Each structure stands twice: as C-alpha cells, then as structure tokens.
C-alpha positions in Angstrom: -137.3 -5.6 -184.9 -139.4 -2.4 -185.0 -138.6 1.3 -185.1 -140.7 4.4 -184.4 -140.4 7.7 -186.2 -142.9 10.6 -185.9 -145.6 8.2 -184.7 -145.0 5.7 -187.6 -144.2 2.2 -186.5 -142.0 0.0 -188.8 -141.5 -3.7 -188.3 -138.8 -5.5 -190.3 -139.9 -9.0 -191.5 -137.3 -11.6 -192.2 -138.3 -14.6 -190.0 -141.1 -16.4 -188.2 -139.7 -15.0 -185.0 -140.2 -11.4 -186.3 -143.8 -12.1 -187.2 -144.7 -13.8 -183.9 -143.1 -10.9 -181.9 -144.9 -8.3 -184.1 -148.3 -10.0 -183.7 -147.9 -9.9 -179.9 -147.0 -6.2 -179.9 -149.6 -4.9 -182.4 -152.7 -4.8 -180.0 -150.6 -2.9 -177.4 -149.4 -0.1 -179.7 -150.1 3.5 -178.7 -151.5 4.4 -182.2 -154.3 1.9 -181.5 -155.4 3.4 -178.2 -158.6 4.8 -179.7 -159.5 1.6 -181.3 -162.1 -0.9 -180.1 -161.0 -4.5 -179.3 -162.7 -5.7 -182.5 -160.7 -3.3 -184.7 -157.5 -4.1 -182.9 -158.1 -7.7 -183.7 -158.9 -6.9 -187.3 -155.7 -4.8 -187.7 -153.6 -7.5 -186.1 -155.0 -10.0 -188.5 -154.4 -7.8 -191.5 -150.8 -7.2 -190.4 -150.3 -10.9 -189.8 -151.6 -11.9 -193.3 -149.4 -9.3 -195.0 -146.3 -10.3 -193.0 -146.7 -14.0 -193.8 -147.1 -13.1 -197.5 -143.8 -11.2 -197.3 -141.9 -14.0 -195.7 -143.4 -16.7 -198.0 -142.9 -15.0 -201.3 -140.1 -12.4 -200.8 -138.3 -13.7 -197.7 -137.9 -10.2 -196.3 -139.6 -6.8 -196.2 -141.3 -4.4 -193.8 -144.7 -3.5 -192.4 -145.4 0.1 -191.5 -148.3 1.4 -189.4 -149.3 5.1 -189.7 -152.1 7.0 -187.9 -153.8 9.5 -190.2 -156.8 11.9 -189.9 -158.7 12.4 -193.1 -161.9 14.4 -192.9 -163.8 13.1 -189.9 -162.1 9.7 -189.8 -159.1 8.5 -187.7 -157.4 5.7 -189.7 -154.6 3.2 -189.3 -152.8 2.8 -192.6 -150.9 -0.5 -192.9 -148.2 -0.5 -195.6 -146.5 -3.8 -196.5 -143.5 -3.5 -198.8 -141.0 -6.0 -200.2 -138.5 -6.3 -203.0 -139.4 -9.9 -204.0 -140.4 -11.4 -207.3 -143.7 -9.5 -207.6 -147.1 -10.7 -208.7 -147.6 -11.5 -212.4 -151.4 -11.0 -212.3 -152.7 -8.9 -209.4 -156.3 -9.4 -210.3 -156.0 -13.1 -210.3 -154.1 -13.1 -207.0 -157.0 -11.2 -205.4 -159.5 -13.9 -206.3 -160.8 -16.0 -203.5 -159.2 -19.4 -203.1 -156.4 -18.6 -205.5 -152.7 -19.1 -204.5 -149.6 -19.3 -206.6 -147.9 -21.0 -203.6 -150.3 -23.9 -203.4 -152.1 -22.8 -200.2 -155.7 -21.7 -199.7 -154.9 -18.2 -200.9 -156.8 -16.4 -198.2 -154.1 -13.7 -197.6 -154.7 -10.8 -200.0 -158.4 -11.4 -200.6 -159.0 -11.6 -196.8 -157.0 -8.4 -196.3 -159.0 -6.6 -198.9 -162.3 -7.7 -197.3 -161.2 -6.5 -193.8 -160.0 -3.1 -195.0 -161.9 0.1 -195.5 -159.5 0.9 -198.4 -157.2 -1.5 -200.2 -154.5 -0.7 -202.8 -151.7 -2.7 -204.3 -148.9 -2.1 -206.7 -146.7 -5.0 -207.9 -144.0 -5.1 -210.5 -142.5 -8.4 -211.6 -138.9 -8.7 -210.5 -139.1 -5.5 -208.4 -141.5 -6.2 -205.5 -144.9 -5.4 -204.1 -146.4 -2.5 -202.1 -149.7 -2.9 -200.4 -151.8 -0.4 -198.5 -154.7 -1.5 -196.2 -156.6 1.2 -194.3 -158.8 0.7 -191.3 -160.9 3.4 -189.7 -160.7 3.2 -185.9 -162.7 6.3 -184.9 -165.3 8.8 -186.3 -164.8 12.3 -185.1 -167.7 14.6 -184.3 -169.3 16.3 -187.3 -168.2 19.7 -186.2 -164.5 18.7 -186.1 -162.3 21.1 -188.0 -158.7 20.6 -189.0 -156.3 23.2 -187.5 -154.1 25.3 -189.7 -151.0 23.2 -188.8 -152.7 20.0 -190.0 -152.5 18.9 -193.6 -155.3 19.7 -195.9 -157.6 16.9 -196.9 -157.4 15.9 -200.6 -160.8 14.4 -201.0 -162.5 17.7 -201.7 -162.4 20.1 -204.6 -161.8 23.3 -202.8 -159.0 23.4 -200.2 -159.2 26.8 -198.4 -157.1 28.0 -195.5 -158.1 30.9 -193.2 -156.7 34.4 -193.6 -154.2 35.3 -190.9 -153.1 38.8 -189.8 -150.5 39.3 -192.5 -151.0 36.3 -194.8 -153.6 34.7 -196.9 -153.3 31.1 -198.3 -155.6 29.1 -200.4 -155.5 26.0 -202.6 -158.0 24.6 -205.1 -157.9 21.1 -206.6 -160.0 19.6 -209.4 -159.8 16.0 -210.6 -159.8 14.8 -214.2 -163.3 15.3 -215.7 -165.7 12.4 -214.8 -163.5 11.4 -211.9 -164.5 12.0 -208.3 -160.9 12.1 -207.0 -157.5 12.5 -208.5 -153.8 12.6 -207.8 -153.2 16.3 -207.3 -153.0 17.7 -203.8 -151.8 20.6 -201.7 -150.1 21.1 -198.3 -150.0 24.2 -196.1 -148.2 23.9 -192.8 -146.8 26.4 -190.2 -143.2 25.4 -189.8 -140.2 26.8 -188.0 -141.3 30.4 -188.0 -142.7 30.4 -191.5 -144.8 28.3 -193.9 -144.1 25.1 -195.7 -146.1 24.9 -198.9 -146.3 22.1 -201.4 -148.2 21.2 -204.6 -148.3 17.5 -205.6 -149.0 15.7 -208.9 -149.1 11.9 -208.6 -148.5 10.1 -211.9 -151.7 8.9 -213.4 -155.3 9.6 -212.3 -158.2 8.1 -210.3 -158.5 6.2 -207.1 -154.9 4.8 -207.0 -153.4 8.2 -207.6 -155.6 9.7 -205.0 -154.6 7.2 -202.4 -150.9 7.9 -203.0 -151.5 11.7 -203.0 -153.1 11.3 -199.5 -150.0 9.6 -198.2 -147.6 12.1 -199.7 -149.6 14.8 -197.9 -149.4 12.9 -194.6 -145.7 12.2 -195.1 -144.9 15.9 -195.7 -146.9 16.8 -192.6 -145.1 14.3 -190.5 -141.6 15.3 -191.8 -142.2 19.1 -192.2 -138.9 21.0 -192.3 -137.4 24.2 -193.7 -134.5 21.9 -195.0 -136.1 21.2 -198.4 -133.3 19.0 -199.8 -133.5 16.7 -196.8 -137.3 16.6 -197.0 -137.3 15.9 -200.7 -134.8 13.1 -200.4 -136.8 11.5 -197.6 -139.9 11.8 -199.8 -138.1 10.2 -202.8 -137.2 7.2 -200.6 -140.7 7.0 -199.3 -142.1 6.8 -202.9 -139.8 4.0 -204.1 -141.8 1.1 -205.7 -144.8 3.5 -206.2 -146.0 5.1 -209.4 -144.2 8.3 -208.3 -145.0 11.9 -208.3 -143.9 15.5 -209.2 -143.6 17.7 -206.1 -142.8 21.4 -205.5 -141.8 22.6 -202.1 -141.7 26.2 -201.0 -140.5 27.4 -197.6 -141.4 31.0 -196.7 -139.4 32.4 -193.8 -141.7 35.2 -192.5 -139.1 36.6 -190.1 -136.4 37.1 -192.7 -138.7 37.6 -195.7 -137.1 34.9 -197.8 -138.5 32.3 -200.1 -136.8 28.9 -200.7 -137.9 26.6 -203.5 -137.2 23.1 -204.6 -139.2 21.2 -207.3 -138.9 17.9 -209.1 -141.0 17.0 -212.1 -143.8 18.9 -213.8 -144.9 21.1 -210.9 -144.3 24.8 -211.0 -143.9 28.0 -208.9 -143.8 31.7 -209.6 -143.7 35.0 -207.7 -145.4 38.2 -208.6 -144.8 41.6 -206.9 -142.0 44.1 -206.7 -139.8 41.2 -207.8 -140.8 38.6 -210.4 -139.5 35.1 -210.3 -140.2 31.7 -211.9 -139.1 28.5 -210.1 -137.1 25.9 -212.0 -138.0 22.3 -211.2 -135.5 19.5 -211.7 -136.3 16.9 -214.3 -137.4 13.5 -213.0 -140.1 11.8 -210.9 -139.9 11.3 -207.2 -139.8 7.6 -206.4 -137.1 6.8 -209.0 -133.6 8.1 -209.8 -133.5 11.9 -209.6 -130.7 14.4 -210.2 -128.8 16.3 -207.5 -131.1 18.9 -205.9 -130.5 22.6 -205.5 -132.7 24.9 -203.5 -133.5 28.3 -205.1 -133.3 31.2 -202.7 -135.4 34.3 -203.5 -134.7 37.2 -201.2 -136.5 40.5 -200.4 -140.1 39.4 -200.3 -142.2 42.5 -199.8 -145.7 43.2 -198.7 -148.1 42.6 -201.5 -146.1 39.8 -203.1 -148.1 36.8 -204.2 -146.6 33.2 -204.7 -148.3 30.6 -206.9 -147.7 26.9 -207.1 -149.4 24.7 -209.7 -149.5 21.4 -211.4 -149.3 20.7 -215.2 -153.1 20.4 -215.3 -152.9 24.2 -215.9 -151.0 25.6 -218.9 -148.0 27.4 -217.5 -147.8 30.6 -219.6 -151.5 31.3 -219.5 -151.5 30.7 -215.7 -148.7 33.3 -215.1 -150.4 35.8 -217.4 -153.8 35.5 -215.6 -152.2 35.3 -212.2 -150.4 38.6 -212.7 -153.7 40.3 -213.7 -155.7 39.2 -210.7 -153.3 39.4 -207.8 -155.4 42.2 -206.3 -158.1 39.5 -205.5 -158.1 37.3 -202.4 -156.0 34.1 -202.4 -159.2 32.0 -202.5 -160.6 34.0 -205.5 -157.3 33.7 -207.4 -156.9 29.9 -206.9 -160.5 29.2 -207.8 -160.4 31.5 -210.9 -157.2 29.9 -212.2 -158.8 26.4 -212.0 -162.2 27.5 -213.4 -160.8 29.4 -216.3 -157.7 27.5 -217.3 -157.7 23.9 -216.2 -157.2 21.1 -218.7 -160.3 18.9 -218.6 -158.3 15.8 -219.5 -156.0 16.1 -216.5 -156.1 16.6 -212.7 -155.3 20.2 -211.9 -154.3 22.0 -208.7 -152.9 25.4 -207.6 -151.9 27.0 -204.3 -151.7 30.8 -203.7 -149.8 32.6 -200.9 -150.3 36.3 -200.4 -148.5 38.7 -198.1 -151.1 41.3 -197.4 -150.3 45.0 -197.7 
C-alpha cells in the first residue's frame, strides 16, 4: 500500500506482496520522469534491497521516496525506516559479504555502492533509519533557485534578494575544520507573508548536514502559517533521528504580525519600535516535547528587524551587537554576526529579516 503527500511517495512494507507490488510501480512513478532508464533501474534495486531488509529483520516498516533539488542536482531521496531490533554494529553490517541473517549480506553494502550519498542511523531495540540518495538530473550551470524555493545548506553564505519592502538574509558557518555542518536556514513566501526558520541538528559533520538538508526540504514541502501543526509534523518526521532544535517565525505582511514557535536551543528577537525576545520550549524535535504555544507579537512597524540564530552564537552578545548594527543591510548584519561572534567549536547560523523604511 502506498500514499502520496506533497510529491512524497510512501510504501508500507509488511509482506512479500507489498514488496513485489512496490517494485512493479517504482519505475513508473512521476517523480522519476526525468530519470534515465539506467537510474530508474538503480533506484528500483536500492528500494528493493532496503525493503527486503525491513521485511527480514523488522517484519514491517516503510519506504519513502522524495524528490529534492540541491544546488544544480535533482535527486531522489530514498528513506527506509523500521522499528525493529536495530543493528548492533553498523560498521560491520556495511562490510561486503557480512550478514547477521546468514545470507550473502549484499543488501546494505550494495545500496551504499549504488547511492550518491548514503546515511544510516540504527539504535538497538528501537529501529533503523536509512537514507540513500541518487542524482537523476544535472541542471544547467546558470540555474538559480527562486525565492520560494528552500535555501541550499551546502554553502557558507545563504543570501536572499531584496524585495520592495523587505530584505532577508541568512549566513551559516560549520564547525571549524568541517566543510559542512548541521545548521541551516529556510526562507519561504507563504500565505501572504514569509515563513522563516533556523535549524540546529544535534551533532556536527556530514550526518548532521544530511539531516539538516532534509529538514529544510520537509519545511518547504509542508510550509504553513500554522506553526503548531508544522512543528508537530516535523517532530514526527524526525523520530528515530538524532533530532534538532528548530525555530519557526511566520510574518504576516498584510496584518503586520509576527508569530513565533521554537523548540530547543534556537532563538529569535525583534529590534525596532518594539523589543521582543522569543522563548523556545525545552526539548529536541524527534523525541518527546512539551505542549507548544505560539507567541504572537503585534504592531510590527517599518524599520523593524527580526533575528533568528542558533546556539553557535552567544545570545546576549548577539542581541547587543544586533541592536547596534540594524542600520546595515540584512546581508551585512548576518555576515557580521557570524564573523565577529561565532563559536569556533560549534556550527553557527543566523537569519535576518528587515522591514525597510
């Protein structure tokens, strides 16, 4: 049985019949229309290997296919999730010709070889989550993401264009000596306003970066001014992962109102005629979190500036410096905050929204 939501295809795995039916449908899916016959075959094989692993070791689970555009690449992301016994030693399980089930053990190693990006998280007694990414198309070099698309998180400076009345910019820097990290930013036009988010995945490095990319894509696909609904869906999406802290801001540009909801060690503040500091709920998305309450700040006025940031920046110093440089452009502000204040032992990110006078 499969379901489709916002272009994401989910197959429930609980029997051989499910798997045979899924294998038959995969090459015909609309999300693969830009793929070559060879890549369709590879993706079908990856899905098949992951599905048989689920049935064999966990009896049931699900396979999810998502189309994503990252930089110049169109990808198919294949997520396989179960709540089975988990893998005691992932490194050993990825070795060629190893199998705890007495077979040839070609499943996970083969999937890793066929994938452009492979990531796995498994906890004994809780289950396993696997991501296998396959690029199906390279876009032309002059391709540019539109404003309504999510910002890529594989670059240090994430800058959005200035609009007639608003200016928005985000800057992300990974932990020193790391090429990528787990902090990310999202800027989306949504329902007559802007949905903004700052993300801090638990941990650092490649695995945190992969999860950050998928949080960005999930927020893009589920963008809404209903922050509680969006945050609850995001929490469910992050189950069995390392988790993340996330702040969401919705700015209604027609009614001049700001709505805020944060969980974990991400932050938000407003500087202008009114001063405000967001209060994030304790916890980590992907686990048990408390009831969520959206803060509503009214009477936004021209000249107001909103800042979102992760704990890679020291909070009090950030607010003090932010207040002193709000006359600068959003890009200059975000870059200066990161350059002057970031902790070199942590990923750091901030996002600035300015209503121009």
